[in-house]
C-alpha positions in Angstrom: 49.2 176.0 226.3 50.6 173.6 223.6 53.6 171.4 224.1 56.7 173.0 222.5 58.6 171.3 219.7 61.5 170.7 222.0 59.2 169.0 224.5 57.6 166.8 221.8 61.0 165.7 220.5 62.2 165.0 224.0 59.2 162.8 224.6 59.7 161.0 221.3 63.3 160.3 222.3 62.2 158.6 225.5 59.7 156.2 224.0 59.6 154.0 227.1 57.9 156.8 229.0 56.2 158.9 226.4 52.7 157.6 227.0 53.1 158.2 230.8 54.5 161.7 230.3 51.7 162.6 228.0 49.3 161.8 230.8 50.7 164.8 232.7 49.3 168.3 232.0 50.6 169.7 228.7 52.2 172.8 230.1 55.6 172.1 231.7 56.3 173.1 235.2 58.9 175.6 233.9 56.4 177.1 231.5 53.8 177.5 234.3 56.4 179.1 236.6 57.9 181.3 233.9 54.6 182.9 233.2 54.9 184.2 236.8 58.6 185.1 236.7 59.7 181.8 238.4 62.0 179.2 236.8 61.6 175.5 237.6 64.3 172.9 237.5 65.9 169.9 239.1 69.2 168.5 240.3 70.8 165.9 238.0 73.8 163.7 238.7 75.8 161.5 236.3 73.8 158.4 237.5 70.4 159.9 236.5 71.9 161.6 233.4 72.8 158.2 231.8 69.1 157.2 231.9 67.5 158.5 228.7 64.1 158.5 230.4 65.4 161.0 233.0 66.8 163.2 230.3 63.4 163.2 228.6 61.7 164.2 231.8 64.1 167.1 232.3 63.6 168.3 228.8 59.8 168.1 229.1 59.4 169.8 232.5 62.5 171.9 233.4 64.1 175.1 232.4 67.1 174.8 234.8 69.4 172.1 236.0 71.9 172.0 238.8 74.6 169.3 238.9 74.0 167.3 242.1 77.6 166.6 243.1 79.8 167.2 240.1 80.7 170.8 240.8 81.5 170.3 244.5 85.1 170.8 245.6 85.6 167.1 246.6 84.5 166.1 243.1 86.7 168.6 241.2 89.7 168.1 243.5 89.5 164.4 244.4 93.3 164.0 245.2 94.5 167.4 246.2 94.2 171.2 245.6 96.4 171.2 242.5 94.5 168.7 240.4 91.2 169.6 238.6 88.8 167.1 237.2 86.0 168.7 235.2 84.9 165.7 233.1 81.6 165.0 234.8 80.8 168.7 235.3 81.5 169.4 231.7 79.2 166.6 230.5 76.3 168.1 232.4 77.0 171.7 231.6 77.4 170.8 227.9 74.1 168.9 227.9 72.3 171.8 229.4 73.8 174.2 226.9 72.8 172.0 223.9 69.2 171.8 225.2 68.7 175.5 226.1 68.6 174.9 229.8 69.9 177.4 232.3 72.4 176.1 234.9 72.8 176.7 238.7 76.2 176.1 240.1 76.3 174.0 243.3 78.6 174.7 245.1 82.0 176.4 245.3 82.6 175.4 249.0 80.5 173.1 251.2 81.7 174.5 254.5 81.0 171.3 256.5 83.7 169.1 257.9 82.0 166.0 256.7 81.8 167.2 253.1 85.1 169.1 252.6 87.6 167.1 250.5 89.3 164.4 252.6 92.7 165.8 251.8 91.9 169.1 253.4 92.2 167.6 256.9 95.7 166.2 256.3 97.2 168.6 253.8 100.4 170.4 254.8 99.6 174.1 254.6 103.1 175.1 255.5 104.4 177.8 257.9 101.8 180.3 256.8 98.6 178.2 256.7 96.2 181.2 256.3 98.0 182.4 253.2 98.1 178.9 251.7 94.4 178.2 252.3 93.5 181.6 250.9 95.6 180.8 247.8 93.9 177.4 247.4 90.4 178.8 247.8 91.0 181.8 245.5 92.5 179.6 242.8 89.6 177.1 243.1 86.9 179.8 242.9 88.5 181.7 240.0 89.2 178.5 238.0 85.8 177.0 238.3 83.9 180.3 237.8 85.9 181.3 234.8 85.4 177.9 233.2 81.6 178.3 233.2 81.4 182.0 233.3 79.1 182.5 230.4 76.8 179.5 231.2 76.2 179.3 235.0 73.9 182.2 235.9 73.8 181.7 239.7 76.2 180.1 242.1 75.7 178.5 245.5 79.0 180.0 246.6 78.8 178.6 250.1 76.7 175.7 251.3 75.6 174.8 254.9 78.1 176.8 257.0 75.8 177.0 260.0 75.4 174.0 262.4 71.8 173.0 262.3 71.7 172.0 266.0 73.6 174.9 267.7 73.3 177.7 265.2 77.1 178.3 265.4 79.4 178.5 262.5 80.9 175.2 261.4 84.7 174.8 261.6 86.8 173.1 258.9 90.5 172.8 258.2 90.2 175.9 256.1 88.6 178.0 258.8 91.1 176.8 261.4 93.9 177.8 259.2 92.4 181.2 258.3 91.3 182.1 261.8 87.5 182.0 261.4 84.7 180.5 259.2 83.8 184.1 258.2 87.2 184.6 256.7 86.7 181.6 254.5 83.2 182.5 253.4 83.9 186.2 252.8 86.9 185.3 250.6 84.8 182.9 248.6 82.1 185.4 247.9 84.5 188.3 247.2 86.5 186.1 244.8 83.4 184.9 243.0 82.1 188.5 242.6 85.4 189.6 241.1 85.6 186.7 238.8 81.9 186.6 237.5 80.6 190.0 238.4 77.2 189.5 236.7 76.4 186.2 238.4 73.9 185.8 241.2 75.8 184.7 244.3 73.9 182.6 246.8 74.3 181.4 250.4 72.5 178.0 250.6 71.2 176.3 253.7 68.4 174.0 255.0 67.0 176.0 257.9 63.3 175.4 258.5 60.6 176.0 261.1 61.8 173.0 263.1 65.1 174.6 264.4 65.0 178.0 265.9 68.8 177.8 266.6 69.6 177.1 262.9 67.4 179.9 261.6 68.9 182.4 264.2 72.4 181.3 263.1 71.7 181.8 259.4 70.1 185.2 260.1 73.2 186.2 262.1 75.4 185.1 259.2 73.3 187.1 256.7 73.4 190.2 258.9 77.2 189.8 259.2 77.6 189.6 255.4 75.8 193.0 255.1 77.8 194.6 257.9 81.1 193.5 256.3 80.0 194.4 252.8 80.3 190.8 251.5 78.6 190.5 248.0 75.9 188.0 248.8 72.7 188.4 246.7 70.4 185.6 247.6 69.5 183.1 250.3 69.0 179.6 249.0 66.1 177.8 250.8 66.9 174.0 250.5 63.3 172.9 251.5 64.0 169.3 252.4 60.5 168.9 253.9 59.2 166.1 256.2 55.5 165.1 255.9 53.6 164.4 259.1 50.7 162.0 259.6 47.2 163.2 260.7 48.3 166.9 260.7 46.7 169.4 258.4 48.6 170.5 255.4 51.0 167.6 255.7 52.6 169.1 258.8 53.0 172.7 257.6 50.4 174.1 259.9 49.7 177.8 260.7 52.2 177.8 263.5 54.9 176.6 261.2 53.9 179.1 258.5 54.0 182.0 261.0 57.5 181.0 262.1 58.6 180.6 258.4 57.1 183.9 257.4 58.8 185.7 260.3 62.2 184.3 259.2 61.6 185.2 255.5 60.5 188.7 256.5 63.7 189.2 258.4 65.8 187.9 255.5 64.1 190.0 252.8 64.2 193.1 255.1 68.0 192.8 254.8 67.7 193.1 251.0 68.2 189.4 250.1 66.6 187.7 247.2 65.4 184.1 247.6 65.5 180.8 245.7 64.0 177.4 246.6 67.0 175.3 245.8 66.5 171.6 246.9 62.8 170.7 247.3 61.8 167.1 248.2 59.7 165.5 250.9 60.6 162.8 253.3 57.6 160.6 254.0 59.1 158.1 256.5 56.5 159.2 259.1 53.5 158.4 256.9 51.8 155.0 256.9 52.5 152.7 254.0 49.4 153.2 251.9 50.4 155.0 248.7 47.3 157.2 248.6 47.8 158.4 252.2 51.5 159.1 251.6 51.0 160.8 248.3 48.3 163.1 249.7 50.4 164.1 252.7 53.4 164.8 250.4 51.3 166.9 248.1 49.7 168.8 251.0 53.0 169.9 252.6 54.4 170.7 249.2 51.5 172.9 248.3 51.3 174.6 251.7 55.0 175.3 251.8 55.1 176.7 248.2 52.0 178.8 248.6 53.6 180.5 251.6 57.1 180.9 250.2 56.1 181.9 246.7 54.0 184.6 248.1 57.3 186.4 248.5 58.1 188.0 245.1 61.8 187.8 245.9 61.6 184.0 245.1 62.9 183.5 241.5 63.2 179.8 241.2 61.9 176.4 242.5 64.4 173.6 242.1 63.5 170.0 243.1 66.3 167.7 244.4 65.4 165.1 241.8 62.4 164.6 239.5 61.8 160.9 240.2 61.7 158.7 243.3 64.0 156.2 241.5 67.1 158.4 241.9 66.3 160.4 245.0 69.1 160.7 247.6 66.5 160.1 250.2 66.2 156.4 249.1 69.7 155.9 250.3 69.6 158.2 253.4 70.3 156.9 256.9 66.7 157.3 257.9 64.6 154.5 256.4 60.9 153.8 256.5 59.9 151.2 259.2 58.2 149.1 256.5 61.4 149.3 254.3 59.3 150.5 251.4 60.8 153.1 249.0 60.0 156.7 249.7 57.6 158.7 247.5 59.4 162.0 247.7 59.6 163.6 244.2 57.3 164.9 241.6 57.4 161.6 239.7 57.4 158.0 240.9 60.0 155.3 240.2 58.2 154.4 237.0 58.2 158.0 235.8 54.5 158.5 236.4 53.5 161.9 237.9 52.7 162.0 241.7 50.1 164.3 243.2 53.2 166.3 244.3 53.7 167.3 240.6 50.2 168.7 240.6 50.8 170.5 243.8 53.8 172.2 242.4 51.9 173.2 239.2 49.1 174.7 241.2 51.4 176.6 243.5 53.4 178.0 240.6 50.1 179.0 238.8 48.8 180.7 241.9 52.0 182.7 242.7 52.0 186.4 242.3 53.6 187.6 239.0 57.1 188.9 239.4 58.1 192.1 237.5 
């Protein structure tokens, strides 16, 4: 497959990395995936967006972007529920539109006490707090969805509402006011459906084969949605993977695959579609040699994707950053013992492709073709 004119122009615009990018296979990851009915994309925040090299990498590899933080409630309402700040979100959405990129919305409510807006805990909700919160949430969802109605094709309506340790629903100021977490989540989804009826609505979480309680809690939530008639279309699989040393397939062995398949079987049996929404690999457990680390990261990426993409319900693979230089994992609380930077994304800090990039390409090329 030849490089498209858009990809060529993007590479020429990023002269500092054009020779390195041309060393990668000529077919973009999105083109490889699209041939099988799977879109490929990445998260991008304002910090990365200002780097022309990163924009060139997006334009040469991706068909979809998702704003990393700019659409979250705490970013849009930094000071209170009645102020709206869309400047950064507009910048990224406008960029995607100009470049023919599809856009995932992330997220309308991050139902986690640590990531709700700070004002939500101290705000005076008045004598009828349930009504006031419902008013705030409805206005937020309607306003944001309407603003981008024709451009955002899929929304993470709710993010991480299930506690990963206990499997129980997380409580926030909103859920305490409304009487339950389910009341908050159901209202968010129903309002989104009424506002953007043709948009794919996603519940997004990071359950994996390492936490039975988390998977069980997410499955209970998904079953509850169906029982209550809540309009949820898709489960977003975050896929923040952790590579393991001296373990076959980077730590995604047959036991882990069987656990994961059992979970996906249960989810798809309920009629949900799937997206891989936030793929990256934490390599803190791997010794410092780059070759060893890169091989383990590629191995777990390929094993996980081969398994998950075998489900034809998966329509997208989104990485949570294209280059190690800007990955959130570099600033995470968990650091490598040797203090070296992580090698966690498809491209390294100098914008050269990792073996992980090849693993993604191979998995996309080997996936069953969707209708």
